[in-house]
VOGUTOR-343783 format. One record per residue: residue number from 1; x, y, z of N, C-alpha, C in turn. Coordinates in steps of 0.001 Angstrom, whole numbers. Last residue first. Example, Ala and Ser with C-alpha at 12.3 -4.5 7.8 and 13.67 -1.06 7.14 Angstrom:
<lofis>
<lofi><nr>2</nr><n_xx>12850</n_xx><n_yy>-2250</n_yy><n_zz>7080</n_zz><ca_xx>13670</ca_xx><ca_yy>-1060</ca_yy><ca_zz>7140</ca_zz><c_xx>12900</c_xx><c_yy>30</c_yy><c_zz>7870</c_zz></lofi>
<lofi><nr>1</nr><n_xx>13190</n_xx><n_yy>-5690</n_yy><n_zz>7800</n_zz><ca_xx>12300</ca_xx><ca_yy>-4500</ca_yy><ca_zz>7800</ca_zz><c_xx>13200</c_xx><c_yy>-3300</c_yy><c_zz>7800</c_zz></lofi>
</lofis>
This chain:
<lofis>
<lofi><nr>100</nr><n_xx>-1928</n_xx><n_yy>-10786</n_yy><n_zz>7183</n_zz><ca_xx>-1193</ca_xx><ca_yy>-11752</ca_yy><ca_zz>6155</ca_zz><c_xx>-2778</c_xx><c_yy>-12167</c_yy><c_zz>5344</c_zz></lofi>
<lofi><nr>99</nr><n_xx>-2401</n_xx><n_yy>-7256</n_yy><n_zz>8058</n_zz><ca_xx>-2284</ca_xx><ca_yy>-8538</ca_yy><ca_zz>8210</ca_zz><c_xx>-2149</c_xx><c_yy>-9612</c_yy><c_zz>7236</c_zz></lofi>
<lofi><nr>98</nr><n_xx>-2423</n_xx><n_yy>-4807</n_yy><n_zz>9021</n_zz><ca_xx>-1175</ca_xx><ca_yy>-4712</ca_yy><ca_zz>8441</ca_zz><c_xx>-1046</c_xx><c_yy>-6488</c_yy><c_zz>8730</c_zz></lofi>
<lofi><nr>97</nr><n_xx>-3875</n_xx><n_yy>-2939</n_yy><n_zz>10328</n_zz><ca_xx>-4526</ca_xx><ca_yy>-4151</ca_yy><ca_zz>10566</ca_zz><c_xx>-3545</c_xx><c_yy>-4867</c_yy><c_zz>9206</c_zz></lofi>
<lofi><nr>96</nr><n_xx>-2927</n_xx><n_yy>104</n_yy><n_zz>9108</n_zz><ca_xx>-3973</ca_xx><ca_yy>-488</ca_yy><ca_zz>10250</ca_zz><c_xx>-4316</c_xx><c_yy>-1970</c_yy><c_zz>9852</c_zz></lofi>
<lofi><nr>95</nr><n_xx>-257</n_xx><n_yy>1907</n_yy><n_zz>9274</n_zz><ca_xx>-755</ca_xx><ca_yy>492</ca_yy><ca_zz>8235</ca_zz><c_xx>-1468</c_xx><c_yy>-191</c_yy><c_zz>9141</c_zz></lofi>
<lofi><nr>94</nr><n_xx>-324</n_xx><n_yy>3686</n_yy><n_zz>11180</n_zz><ca_xx>386</ca_xx><ca_yy>4251</ca_yy><ca_zz>10269</ca_zz><c_xx>-405</c_xx><c_yy>2909</c_yy><c_zz>8765</c_zz></lofi>
<lofi><nr>93</nr><n_xx>-1549</n_xx><n_yy>2710</n_yy><n_zz>13536</n_zz><ca_xx>-2131</ca_xx><ca_yy>3641</ca_yy><ca_zz>12828</ca_zz><c_xx>-1750</c_xx><c_yy>3720</c_yy><c_zz>11551</c_zz></lofi>
<lofi><nr>92</nr><n_xx>836</n_xx><n_yy>757</n_yy><n_zz>14425</n_zz><ca_xx>-583</ca_xx><ca_yy>420</ca_yy><ca_zz>13871</ca_zz><c_xx>-1440</c_xx><c_yy>1166</c_yy><c_zz>12911</c_zz></lofi>
<lofi><nr>91</nr><n_xx>3972</n_xx><n_yy>2407</n_yy><n_zz>14296</n_zz><ca_xx>2568</ca_xx><ca_yy>2167</ca_yy><ca_zz>15029</ca_zz><c_xx>1381</c_xx><c_yy>1495</c_yy><c_zz>14234</c_zz></lofi>
<lofi><nr>90</nr><n_xx>6792</n_xx><n_yy>385</n_yy><n_zz>13481</n_zz><ca_xx>5866</ca_xx><ca_yy>1469</ca_yy><ca_zz>12882</ca_zz><c_xx>4312</c_xx><c_yy>1351</c_yy><c_zz>13571</c_zz></lofi>
<lofi><nr>89</nr><n_xx>9539</n_xx><n_yy>-627</n_yy><n_zz>13731</n_zz><ca_xx>8530</ca_xx><ca_yy>215</ca_yy><ca_zz>14565</ca_zz><c_xx>7666</c_xx><c_yy>996</c_yy><c_zz>14447</c_zz></lofi>
<lofi><nr>88</nr><n_xx>11041</n_xx><n_yy>-1000</n_yy><n_zz>11457</n_zz><ca_xx>10830</ca_xx><ca_yy>521</ca_yy><ca_zz>11854</ca_zz><c_xx>10161</c_xx><c_yy>885</c_yy><c_zz>12503</c_zz></lofi>
<lofi><nr>87</nr><n_xx>10619</n_xx><n_yy>-3596</n_yy><n_zz>11653</n_zz><ca_xx>12020</ca_xx><ca_yy>-3251</ca_yy><ca_zz>11956</ca_zz><c_xx>12182</c_xx><c_yy>-1899</c_yy><c_zz>12154</c_zz></lofi>
<lofi><nr>86</nr><n_xx>7599</n_xx><n_yy>-3738</n_yy><n_zz>10883</n_zz><ca_xx>8419</ca_xx><ca_yy>-4168</ca_yy><ca_zz>12484</ca_zz><c_xx>9782</c_xx><c_yy>-3494</c_yy><c_zz>12685</c_zz></lofi>
<lofi><nr>85</nr><n_xx>7816</n_xx><n_yy>-3412</n_yy><n_zz>8357</n_zz><ca_xx>6983</ca_xx><ca_yy>-2452</ca_yy><ca_zz>9355</ca_zz><c_xx>7556</c_xx><c_yy>-2591</c_yy><c_zz>10487</c_zz></lofi>
<lofi><nr>84</nr><n_xx>9441</n_xx><n_yy>-5764</n_yy><n_zz>7896</n_zz><ca_xx>9865</ca_xx><ca_yy>-4102</ca_yy><ca_zz>7451</ca_zz><c_xx>9385</c_xx><c_yy>-3118</c_yy><c_zz>8287</c_zz></lofi>
<lofi><nr>83</nr><n_xx>7814</n_xx><n_yy>-7801</n_yy><n_zz>8483</n_zz><ca_xx>9022</ca_xx><ca_yy>-7631</ca_yy><ca_zz>9119</ca_zz><c_xx>9726</c_xx><c_yy>-6088</c_yy><c_zz>8748</c_zz></lofi>
<lofi><nr>82</nr><n_xx>5295</n_xx><n_yy>-7362</n_yy><n_zz>6476</n_zz><ca_xx>5524</ca_xx><ca_yy>-6963</ca_yy><ca_zz>7893</ca_zz><c_xx>6522</c_xx><c_yy>-7061</c_yy><c_zz>8799</c_zz></lofi>
<lofi><nr>81</nr><n_xx>7337</n_xx><n_yy>-7971</n_yy><n_zz>4523</n_zz><ca_xx>6703</ca_xx><ca_yy>-6196</ca_yy><ca_zz>4240</ca_zz><c_xx>6271</c_xx><c_yy>-6090</c_yy><c_zz>5862</c_zz></lofi>
<lofi><nr>80</nr><n_xx>7649</n_xx><n_yy>-10455</n_yy><n_zz>4548</n_zz><ca_xx>8657</ca_xx><ca_yy>-9553</ca_yy><ca_zz>4389</ca_zz><c_xx>8105</c_xx><c_yy>-8341</c_yy><c_zz>4678</c_zz></lofi>
<lofi><nr>79</nr><n_xx>4916</n_xx><n_yy>-11543</n_yy><n_zz>4302</n_zz><ca_xx>5923</ca_xx><ca_yy>-11639</ca_yy><ca_zz>5921</ca_zz><c_xx>7006</c_xx><c_yy>-10774</c_yy><c_zz>5800</c_zz></lofi>
<lofi><nr>78</nr><n_xx>2777</n_xx><n_yy>-9525</n_yy><n_zz>2846</n_zz><ca_xx>3717</ca_xx><ca_yy>-10749</ca_yy><ca_zz>2821</ca_zz><c_xx>4522</c_xx><c_yy>-10443</c_yy><c_zz>4299</c_zz></lofi>
<lofi><nr>77</nr><n_xx>-541</n_xx><n_yy>-8726</n_yy><n_zz>3139</n_zz><ca_xx>728</ca_xx><ca_yy>-8450</ca_yy><ca_zz>3472</ca_zz><c_xx>1916</c_xx><c_yy>-9583</c_yy><c_zz>3202</c_zz></lofi>
<lofi><nr>76</nr><n_xx>-3369</n_xx><n_yy>-8930</n_yy><n_zz>2812</n_zz><ca_xx>-2542</ca_xx><ca_yy>-10199</ca_yy><ca_zz>2004</ca_zz><c_xx>-1014</c_xx><c_yy>-9543</c_yy><c_zz>2004</c_zz></lofi>
<lofi><nr>75</nr><n_xx>-4672</n_xx><n_yy>-5678</n_yy><n_zz>3562</n_zz><ca_xx>-4561</ca_xx><ca_yy>-7230</ca_yy><ca_zz>3657</ca_zz><c_xx>-3728</c_xx><c_yy>-7677</c_yy><c_zz>2854</c_zz></lofi>
<lofi><nr>74</nr><n_xx>-5361</n_xx><n_yy>-2807</n_yy><n_zz>5771</n_zz><ca_xx>-4235</ca_xx><ca_yy>-3502</ca_yy><ca_zz>4437</ca_zz><c_xx>-4274</c_xx><c_yy>-5129</c_yy><c_zz>4705</c_zz></lofi>
<lofi><nr>73</nr><n_xx>-7781</n_xx><n_yy>-842</n_yy><n_zz>5853</n_zz><ca_xx>-7294</ca_xx><ca_yy>-1792</ca_yy><ca_zz>6199</ca_zz><c_xx>-6459</c_xx><c_yy>-2449</c_yy><c_zz>5219</c_zz></lofi>
<lofi><nr>72</nr><n_xx>-9572</n_xx><n_yy>2502</n_yy><n_zz>6859</n_zz><ca_xx>-8632</ca_xx><ca_yy>1587</ca_yy><ca_zz>5955</ca_zz><c_xx>-7917</c_xx><c_yy>612</c_yy><c_zz>6346</c_zz></lofi>
<lofi><nr>71</nr><n_xx>-11600</n_xx><n_yy>4935</n_yy><n_zz>7151</n_zz><ca_xx>-10859</ca_xx><ca_yy>4018</ca_yy><ca_zz>7863</ca_zz><c_xx>-10561</c_xx><c_yy>2654</c_yy><c_zz>6615</c_zz></lofi>
<lofi><nr>70</nr><n_xx>-12570</n_xx><n_yy>8248</n_yy><n_zz>5901</n_zz><ca_xx>-12476</ca_xx><ca_yy>6794</ca_yy><ca_zz>5971</ca_zz><c_xx>-11653</c_xx><c_yy>5746</c_yy><c_zz>6617</c_zz></lofi>
<lofi><nr>69</nr><n_xx>-11688</n_xx><n_yy>10817</n_yy><n_zz>5778</n_zz><ca_xx>-12775</ca_xx><ca_yy>10323</ca_yy><ca_zz>6602</ca_zz><c_xx>-12895</c_xx><c_yy>9195</c_yy><c_zz>6669</c_zz></lofi>
<lofi><nr>68</nr><n_xx>-9448</n_xx><n_yy>11594</n_yy><n_zz>4138</n_zz><ca_xx>-10935</ca_xx><ca_yy>11624</ca_yy><ca_zz>3517</ca_zz><c_xx>-11576</c_xx><c_yy>11054</c_yy><c_zz>4216</c_zz></lofi>
<lofi><nr>67</nr><n_xx>-7424</n_xx><n_yy>10809</n_yy><n_zz>5952</n_zz><ca_xx>-7774</ca_xx><ca_yy>12211</ca_yy><ca_zz>6116</ca_zz><c_xx>-9055</c_xx><c_yy>12575</c_yy><c_zz>5197</c_zz></lofi>
<lofi><nr>66</nr><n_xx>-7172</n_xx><n_yy>8506</n_yy><n_zz>5350</n_zz><ca_xx>-7696</ca_xx><ca_yy>8607</ca_yy><ca_zz>6628</ca_zz><c_xx>-8329</c_xx><c_yy>9914</c_yy><c_zz>6725</c_zz></lofi>
<lofi><nr>65</nr><n_xx>-6519</n_xx><n_yy>8354</n_yy><n_zz>2652</n_zz><ca_xx>-7501</ca_xx><ca_yy>7410</ca_yy><ca_zz>3242</ca_zz><c_xx>-8363</c_xx><c_yy>8163</c_yy><c_zz>4640</c_zz></lofi>
<lofi><nr>64</nr><n_xx>-3738</n_xx><n_yy>9341</n_yy><n_zz>3350</n_zz><ca_xx>-4690</ca_xx><ca_yy>10238</ca_yy><ca_zz>2293</ca_zz><c_xx>-6431</c_xx><c_yy>9535</c_yy><c_zz>2806</c_zz></lofi>
<lofi><nr>63</nr><n_xx>-2511</n_xx><n_yy>7082</n_yy><n_zz>5033</n_zz><ca_xx>-3136</ca_xx><ca_yy>8709</ca_yy><ca_zz>5332</ca_zz><c_xx>-4052</c_xx><c_yy>9553</c_yy><c_zz>4438</c_zz></lofi>
<lofi><nr>62</nr><n_xx>-2504</n_xx><n_yy>5322</n_yy><n_zz>2945</n_zz><ca_xx>-3235</ca_xx><ca_yy>5190</ca_yy><ca_zz>4326</ca_zz><c_xx>-3535</c_xx><c_yy>6356</c_yy><c_zz>4804</c_zz></lofi>
<lofi><nr>61</nr><n_xx>-322</n_xx><n_yy>6766</n_yy><n_zz>1244</n_zz><ca_xx>-2242</ca_xx><ca_yy>6253</ca_yy><ca_zz>1043</ca_zz><c_xx>-3019</c_xx><c_yy>6057</c_yy><c_zz>1751</c_zz></lofi>
<lofi><nr>60</nr><n_xx>1534</n_xx><n_yy>6893</n_yy><n_zz>3037</n_zz><ca_xx>1251</ca_xx><ca_yy>8233</ca_yy><ca_zz>2306</ca_zz><c_xx>-357</c_xx><c_yy>7544</c_yy><c_zz>2018</c_zz></lofi>
<lofi><nr>59</nr><n_xx>2165</n_xx><n_yy>4022</n_yy><n_zz>3863</n_zz><ca_xx>1773</ca_xx><ca_yy>4965</ca_yy><ca_zz>4749</ca_zz><c_xx>1389</c_xx><c_yy>6022</c_yy><c_zz>4207</c_zz></lofi>
<lofi><nr>58</nr><n_xx>2803</n_xx><n_yy>3262</n_yy><n_zz>785</n_zz><ca_xx>1554</ca_xx><ca_yy>2733</ca_yy><ca_zz>1459</ca_zz><c_xx>1267</c_xx><c_yy>3559</c_yy><c_zz>2664</c_zz></lofi>
<lofi><nr>57</nr><n_xx>5053</n_xx><n_yy>5001</n_yy><n_zz>569</n_zz><ca_xx>4097</ca_xx><ca_yy>5275</ca_yy><ca_zz>-536</ca_zz><c_xx>2797</c_xx><c_yy>4654</c_yy><c_zz>734</c_zz></lofi>
<lofi><nr>56</nr><n_xx>7124</n_xx><n_yy>3480</n_yy><n_zz>2355</n_zz><ca_xx>6258</ca_xx><ca_yy>4987</ca_yy><ca_zz>2532</ca_zz><c_xx>5172</c_xx><c_yy>5271</c_yy><c_zz>1817</c_zz></lofi>
<lofi><nr>55</nr><n_xx>6806</n_xx><n_yy>776</n_yy><n_zz>1230</n_zz><ca_xx>6259</ca_xx><ca_yy>1155</ca_yy><ca_zz>2156</ca_zz><c_xx>5821</c_xx><c_yy>2392</c_yy><c_zz>2754</c_zz></lofi>
<lofi><nr>54</nr><n_xx>8141</n_xx><n_yy>1574</n_yy><n_zz>-1203</n_zz><ca_xx>7127</ca_xx><ca_yy>1286</ca_yy><ca_zz>-1475</ca_zz><c_xx>6015</c_xx><c_yy>1359</c_yy><c_zz>231</c_zz></lofi>
<lofi><nr>53</nr><n_xx>10835</n_xx><n_yy>2657</n_yy><n_zz>198</n_zz><ca_xx>10088</ca_xx><ca_yy>3400</ca_yy><ca_zz>-664</ca_zz><c_xx>8781</c_xx><c_yy>3080</c_yy><c_zz>-1193</c_zz></lofi>
<lofi><nr>52</nr><n_xx>11837</n_xx><n_yy>-188</n_yy><n_zz>1131</n_zz><ca_xx>11297</ca_xx><ca_yy>1039</ca_yy><ca_zz>1894</ca_zz><c_xx>10582</c_xx><c_yy>2245</c_yy><c_zz>1235</c_zz></lofi>
<lofi><nr>51</nr><n_xx>10017</n_xx><n_yy>-2637</n_yy><n_zz>-1164</n_zz><ca_xx>11246</ca_xx><ca_yy>-2127</ca_yy><ca_zz>-296</ca_zz><c_xx>10934</c_xx><c_yy>-927</c_yy><c_zz>770</c_zz></lofi>
<lofi><nr>50</nr><n_xx>8435</n_xx><n_yy>-5418</n_yy><n_zz>-1959</n_zz><ca_xx>8002</ca_xx><ca_yy>-3919</ca_yy><ca_zz>-1034</ca_zz><c_xx>9367</c_xx><c_yy>-3717</c_yy><c_zz>-453</c_zz></lofi>
<lofi><nr>49</nr><n_xx>7390</n_xx><n_yy>-7853</n_yy><n_zz>-4338</n_zz><ca_xx>8128</ca_xx><ca_yy>-7289</ca_yy><ca_zz>-3032</ca_zz><c_xx>8018</c_xx><c_yy>-5530</c_yy><c_zz>-3206</c_zz></lofi>
<lofi><nr>48</nr><n_xx>5045</n_xx><n_yy>-8660</n_yy><n_zz>-5000</n_zz><ca_xx>6083</ca_xx><ca_yy>-9607</ca_yy><ca_zz>-5289</ca_zz><c_xx>7398</c_xx><c_yy>-8927</c_yy><c_zz>-4427</c_zz></lofi>
<lofi><nr>47</nr><n_xx>1449</n_xx><n_yy>-8330</n_yy><n_zz>-4738</n_zz><ca_xx>2825</ca_xx><ca_yy>-7848</ca_yy><ca_zz>-4906</ca_zz><c_xx>3843</c_xx><c_yy>-8786</c_yy><c_zz>-4475</c_zz></lofi>
<lofi><nr>46</nr><n_xx>-762</n_xx><n_yy>-9440</n_yy><n_zz>-4367</n_zz><ca_xx>-474</ca_xx><ca_yy>-9683</ca_yy><ca_zz>-5650</ca_zz><c_xx>1041</c_xx><c_yy>-9050</c_yy><c_zz>-5539</c_zz></lofi>
<lofi><nr>45</nr><n_xx>-1380</n_xx><n_yy>-8744</n_yy><n_zz>-1565</n_zz><ca_xx>-1101</ca_xx><ca_yy>-10132</ca_yy><ca_zz>-1906</ca_zz><c_xx>-693</c_xx><c_yy>-10175</c_yy><c_zz>-3258</c_zz></lofi>
<lofi><nr>44</nr><n_xx>-2758</n_xx><n_yy>-6662</n_yy><n_zz>-1082</n_zz><ca_xx>-1297</ca_xx><ca_yy>-6415</ca_yy><ca_zz>-1059</ca_zz><c_xx>-642</c_xx><c_yy>-7618</c_yy><c_zz>-1372</c_zz></lofi>
<lofi><nr>43</nr><n_xx>-5802</n_xx><n_yy>-4607</n_yy><n_zz>-961</n_zz><ca_xx>-5100</ca_xx><ca_yy>-5875</ca_yy><ca_zz>-1150</ca_zz><c_xx>-3727</c_xx><c_yy>-5991</c_yy><c_zz>-1558</c_zz></lofi>
<lofi><nr>42</nr><n_xx>-6650</n_xx><n_yy>-2130</n_yy><n_zz>768</n_zz><ca_xx>-5279</ca_xx><ca_yy>-2381</ca_yy><ca_zz>120</ca_zz><c_xx>-5225</c_xx><c_yy>-4121</c_yy><c_zz>8</c_zz></lofi>
<lofi><nr>41</nr><n_xx>-9693</n_xx><n_yy>-595</n_yy><n_zz>1426</n_zz><ca_xx>-9038</ca_xx><ca_yy>-1798</ca_yy><ca_zz>1927</ca_zz><c_xx>-7752</c_xx><c_yy>-2127</c_yy><c_zz>466</c_zz></lofi>
<lofi><nr>40</nr><n_xx>-11068</n_xx><n_yy>1565</n_yy><n_zz>1023</n_zz><ca_xx>-11436</ca_xx><ca_yy>1212</ca_yy><ca_zz>2694</ca_zz><c_xx>-10199</c_xx><c_yy>-153</c_yy><c_zz>2634</c_zz></lofi>
<lofi><nr>39</nr><n_xx>-11414</n_xx><n_yy>4185</n_yy><n_zz>-1598</n_zz><ca_xx>-11092</ca_xx><ca_yy>2713</ca_yy><ca_zz>-1121</ca_zz><c_xx>-11091</c_xx><c_yy>2727</c_yy><c_zz>458</c_zz></lofi>
<lofi><nr>38</nr><n_xx>-12780</n_xx><n_yy>6422</n_yy><n_zz>-2639</n_zz><ca_xx>-13579</ca_xx><ca_yy>5278</ca_yy><ca_zz>-2320</ca_zz><c_xx>-12819</c_xx><c_yy>3977</c_yy><c_zz>-1899</c_zz></lofi>
<lofi><nr>37</nr><n_xx>-9575</n_xx><n_yy>7239</n_yy><n_zz>-3955</n_zz><ca_xx>-10610</ca_xx><ca_yy>7662</ca_yy><ca_zz>-3649</ca_zz><c_xx>-11918</c_xx><c_yy>6630</c_yy><c_zz>-3589</c_zz></lofi>
<lofi><nr>36</nr><n_xx>-7219</n_xx><n_yy>6403</n_yy><n_zz>-4503</n_zz><ca_xx>-7701</ca_xx><ca_yy>6258</ca_yy><ca_zz>-3250</ca_zz><c_xx>-8761</c_xx><c_yy>6385</c_yy><c_zz>-3560</c_zz></lofi>
<lofi><nr>35</nr><n_xx>-6724</n_xx><n_yy>7582</n_yy><n_zz>-6981</n_zz><ca_xx>-6435</ca_xx><ca_yy>6180</ca_yy><ca_zz>-6917</ca_zz><c_xx>-7078</c_xx><c_yy>5382</c_yy><c_zz>-5665</c_zz></lofi>
<lofi><nr>34</nr><n_xx>-6501</n_xx><n_yy>10157</n_yy><n_zz>-6755</n_zz><ca_xx>-7645</ca_xx><ca_yy>9774</ca_yy><ca_zz>-7319</ca_zz><c_xx>-7802</c_xx><c_yy>8250</c_yy><c_zz>-7306</c_zz></lofi>
<lofi><nr>33</nr><n_xx>-4214</n_xx><n_yy>10866</n_yy><n_zz>-5282</n_zz><ca_xx>-5422</ca_xx><ca_yy>11087</ca_yy><ca_zz>-4364</ca_zz><c_xx>-6846</c_xx><c_yy>10696</c_yy><c_zz>-5439</c_zz></lofi>
<lofi><nr>32</nr><n_xx>-2155</n_xx><n_yy>9387</n_yy><n_zz>-6875</n_zz><ca_xx>-2510</ca_xx><ca_yy>8905</ca_yy><ca_zz>-5475</ca_zz><c_xx>-3667</c_xx><c_yy>9283</c_yy><c_zz>-4933</c_zz></lofi>
<lofi><nr>31</nr><n_xx>-1046</n_xx><n_yy>9683</n_yy><n_zz>-9273</n_zz><ca_xx>-2401</ca_xx><ca_yy>9501</ca_yy><ca_zz>-9347</ca_zz><c_xx>-2675</c_xx><c_yy>8913</c_yy><c_zz>-8008</c_zz></lofi>
<lofi><nr>30</nr><n_xx>2200</n_xx><n_yy>9684</n_yy><n_zz>-8795</n_zz><ca_xx>1467</ca_xx><ca_yy>10735</ca_yy><ca_zz>-9934</ca_zz><c_xx>-460</c_xx><c_yy>10937</c_yy><c_zz>-9334</c_zz></lofi>
<lofi><nr>29</nr><n_xx>2553</n_xx><n_yy>7263</n_yy><n_zz>-7340</n_zz><ca_xx>2479</ca_xx><ca_yy>8309</ca_yy><ca_zz>-6882</ca_zz><c_xx>1646</c_xx><c_yy>9730</c_yy><c_zz>-7135</c_zz></lofi>
<lofi><nr>28</nr><n_xx>1959</n_xx><n_yy>5621</n_yy><n_zz>-9427</n_zz><ca_xx>1083</ca_xx><ca_yy>5533</ca_yy><ca_zz>-8404</ca_zz><c_xx>1410</c_xx><c_yy>6748</c_yy><c_zz>-7513</c_zz></lofi>
<lofi><nr>27</nr><n_xx>3910</n_xx><n_yy>6577</n_yy><n_zz>-10970</n_zz><ca_xx>3017</ca_xx><ca_yy>6562</ca_yy><ca_zz>-11533</ca_zz><c_xx>1922</c_xx><c_yy>6489</c_yy><c_zz>-10527</c_zz></lofi>
<lofi><nr>26</nr><n_xx>6592</n_xx><n_yy>6081</n_yy><n_zz>-9260</n_zz><ca_xx>6363</ca_xx><ca_yy>7191</ca_yy><ca_zz>-9717</ca_zz><c_xx>4953</c_xx><c_yy>7100</c_yy><c_zz>-10173</c_zz></lofi>
<lofi><nr>25</nr><n_xx>7547</n_xx><n_yy>3325</n_yy><n_zz>-8047</n_zz><ca_xx>5957</ca_xx><ca_yy>3623</ca_yy><ca_zz>-7432</ca_zz><c_xx>5757</c_xx><c_yy>5241</c_yy><c_zz>-7982</c_zz></lofi>
<lofi><nr>24</nr><n_xx>9294</n_xx><n_yy>1762</n_yy><n_zz>-9205</n_zz><ca_xx>8003</ca_xx><ca_yy>1583</ca_yy><ca_zz>-9859</ca_zz><c_xx>7044</c_xx><c_yy>2386</c_yy><c_zz>-9207</c_zz></lofi>
<lofi><nr>23</nr><n_xx>11728</n_xx><n_yy>2080</n_yy><n_zz>-8168</n_zz><ca_xx>11859</ca_xx><ca_yy>2230</ca_yy><ca_zz>-9159</ca_zz><c_xx>10117</c_xx><c_yy>1790</c_yy><c_zz>-10295</c_zz></lofi>
<lofi><nr>22</nr><n_xx>11267</n_xx><n_yy>1812</n_yy><n_zz>-5204</n_zz><ca_xx>11691</ca_xx><ca_yy>3113</ca_yy><ca_zz>-5688</ca_zz><c_xx>11500</c_xx><c_yy>3421</c_yy><c_zz>-7460</c_zz></lofi>
<lofi><nr>21</nr><n_xx>8531</n_xx><n_yy>-612</n_yy><n_zz>-5014</n_zz><ca_xx>9826</ca_xx><ca_yy>270</ca_yy><ca_zz>-5171</ca_zz><c_xx>10077</c_xx><c_yy>1193</c_yy><c_zz>-5803</c_zz></lofi>
<lofi><nr>20</nr><n_xx>6606</n_xx><n_yy>-3101</n_yy><n_zz>-5380</n_zz><ca_xx>6125</ca_xx><ca_yy>-1334</ca_yy><ca_zz>-5141</ca_zz><c_xx>7674</c_xx><c_yy>-1298</c_yy><c_zz>-4470</c_zz></lofi>
<lofi><nr>19</nr><n_xx>5987</n_xx><n_yy>-5109</n_yy><n_zz>-8352</n_zz><ca_xx>6682</ca_xx><ca_yy>-4455</ca_yy><ca_zz>-7297</ca_zz><c_xx>6591</c_xx><c_yy>-3226</c_yy><c_zz>-6974</c_zz></lofi>
<lofi><nr>18</nr><n_xx>2649</n_xx><n_yy>-6538</n_yy><n_zz>-8554</n_zz><ca_xx>4086</ca_xx><ca_yy>-6376</ca_yy><ca_zz>-9006</ca_zz><c_xx>4934</c_xx><c_yy>-6010</c_yy><c_zz>-7886</c_zz></lofi>
<lofi><nr>17</nr><n_xx>-455</n_xx><n_yy>-4623</n_yy><n_zz>-7860</n_zz><ca_xx>563</ca_xx><ca_yy>-6176</ca_yy><ca_zz>-8099</ca_zz><c_xx>1571</c_xx><c_yy>-5574</c_yy><c_zz>-8648</c_zz></lofi>
<lofi><nr>16</nr><n_xx>-3163</n_xx><n_yy>-4456</n_yy><n_zz>-5558</n_zz><ca_xx>-1781</ca_xx><ca_yy>-3690</ca_yy><ca_zz>-5765</ca_zz><c_xx>-998</c_xx><c_yy>-5160</c_yy><c_zz>-6286</c_zz></lofi>
<lofi><nr>15</nr><n_xx>-6171</n_xx><n_yy>-2864</n_yy><n_zz>-5425</n_zz><ca_xx>-5473</ca_xx><ca_yy>-4498</ca_yy><ca_zz>-5462</ca_zz><c_xx>-4057</c_xx><c_yy>-3853</c_yy><c_zz>-6073</c_zz></lofi>
<lofi><nr>14</nr><n_xx>-8587</n_xx><n_yy>-1805</n_yy><n_zz>-3351</n_zz><ca_xx>-7449</ca_xx><ca_yy>-1440</ca_yy><ca_zz>-4632</ca_zz><c_xx>-6399</c_xx><c_yy>-2688</c_yy><c_zz>-4205</c_zz></lofi>
<lofi><nr>13</nr><n_xx>-11964</n_xx><n_yy>-1592</n_yy><n_zz>-2870</n_zz><ca_xx>-10559</ca_xx><ca_yy>-2610</ca_yy><ca_zz>-2657</ca_zz><c_xx>-9573</c_xx><c_yy>-1810</c_yy><c_zz>-3695</c_zz></lofi>
<lofi><nr>12</nr><n_xx>-14298</n_xx><n_yy>-1055</n_yy><n_zz>-2935</n_zz><ca_xx>-13729</ca_xx><ca_yy>-201</ca_yy><ca_zz>-2218</ca_zz><c_xx>-12334</c_xx><c_yy>-942</c_yy><c_zz>-1654</c_zz></lofi>
<lofi><nr>11</nr><n_xx>-14577</n_xx><n_yy>-2108</n_yy><n_zz>-6452</n_zz><ca_xx>-15706</ca_xx><ca_yy>-1735</ca_yy><ca_zz>-5370</ca_zz><c_xx>-14523</c_xx><c_yy>-713</c_yy><c_zz>-4415</c_zz></lofi>
<lofi><nr>10</nr><n_xx>-11412</n_xx><n_yy>-2393</n_yy><n_zz>-7240</n_zz><ca_xx>-12775</ca_xx><ca_yy>-3481</ca_yy><ca_zz>-7243</ca_zz><c_xx>-13661</c_xx><c_yy>-3272</c_yy><c_zz>-5774</c_zz></lofi>
<lofi><nr>9</nr><n_xx>-9206</n_xx><n_yy>-941</n_yy><n_zz>-9116</n_zz><ca_xx>-10069</ca_xx><ca_yy>-568</ca_yy><ca_zz>-7910</ca_zz><c_xx>-10966</c_xx><c_yy>-2007</c_yy><c_zz>-8331</c_zz></lofi>
<lofi><nr>8</nr><n_xx>-5712</n_xx><n_yy>-2344</n_yy><n_zz>-9598</n_zz><ca_xx>-6948</ca_xx><ca_yy>-1935</ca_yy><ca_zz>-9840</ca_zz><c_xx>-8075</c_xx><c_yy>-1786</c_yy><c_zz>-8902</c_zz></lofi>
<lofi><nr>7</nr><n_xx>-2402</n_xx><n_yy>-1735</n_yy><n_zz>-10922</n_zz><ca_xx>-3313</ca_xx><ca_yy>-1709</ca_yy><ca_zz>-9357</ca_zz><c_xx>-4329</c_xx><c_yy>-1651</c_yy><c_zz>-10351</c_zz></lofi>
<lofi><nr>6</nr><n_xx>1378</n_xx><n_yy>-2547</n_yy><n_zz>-11138</n_zz><ca_xx>51</ca_xx><ca_yy>-2156</ca_yy><ca_zz>-11748</ca_zz><c_xx>-969</c_xx><c_yy>-2085</c_yy><c_zz>-10311</c_zz></lofi>
<lofi><nr>5</nr><n_xx>4740</n_xx><n_yy>-2421</n_yy><n_zz>-11753</n_zz><ca_xx>3519</ca_xx><ca_yy>-2121</ca_yy><ca_zz>-10785</ca_zz><c_xx>2333</c_xx><c_yy>-1749</c_yy><c_zz>-11563</c_zz></lofi>
<lofi><nr>4</nr><n_xx>6946</n_xx><n_yy>-4377</n_yy><n_zz>-13234</n_zz><ca_xx>6028</ca_xx><ca_yy>-3329</ca_yy><ca_zz>-13150</ca_zz><c_xx>5173</c_xx><c_yy>-3240</c_yy><c_zz>-12129</c_zz></lofi>
<lofi><nr>3</nr><n_xx>9908</n_xx><n_yy>-5481</n_yy><n_zz>-11407</n_zz><ca_xx>8604</ca_xx><ca_yy>-5773</ca_yy><ca_zz>-12262</ca_zz><c_xx>7648</c_xx><c_yy>-4648</c_yy><c_zz>-12055</c_zz></lofi>
<lofi><nr>2</nr><n_xx>12959</n_xx><n_yy>-3845</n_yy><n_zz>-12194</n_zz><ca_xx>11954</ca_xx><ca_yy>-4022</ca_yy><ca_zz>-11634</ca_zz><c_xx>10560</c_xx><c_yy>-4237</c_yy><c_zz>-12109</c_zz></lofi>
<lofi><nr>1</nr><n_xx>16256</n_xx><n_yy>-5316</n_yy><n_zz>-12750</n_zz><ca_xx>15037</ca_xx><ca_yy>-4736</ca_yy><ca_zz>-13168</ca_zz><c_xx>13833</c_xx><c_yy>-5031</c_yy><c_zz>-12360</c_zz></lofi>
</lofis>
């Protein structure tokens, strides 16, 4: 069973906690437009697991922020998430500054 996903906004940073996977993303997906309003940073260090569905959602959230005319940066990504992005050979524009 997946660990629940939660998030909180702190200024321009959206902190994500728990597992970001196919079993947990539905609530965030339903609120995605509202959740990313005013966000410039995704803090990922609180995530314990990310699968391909979670990676796809991160790409989508990044695209929403970009479409809203803001730059976005992902911080605190795990080695596993960076490896997953590399396996898909994703351009940096999809997940800007995917840094640890």
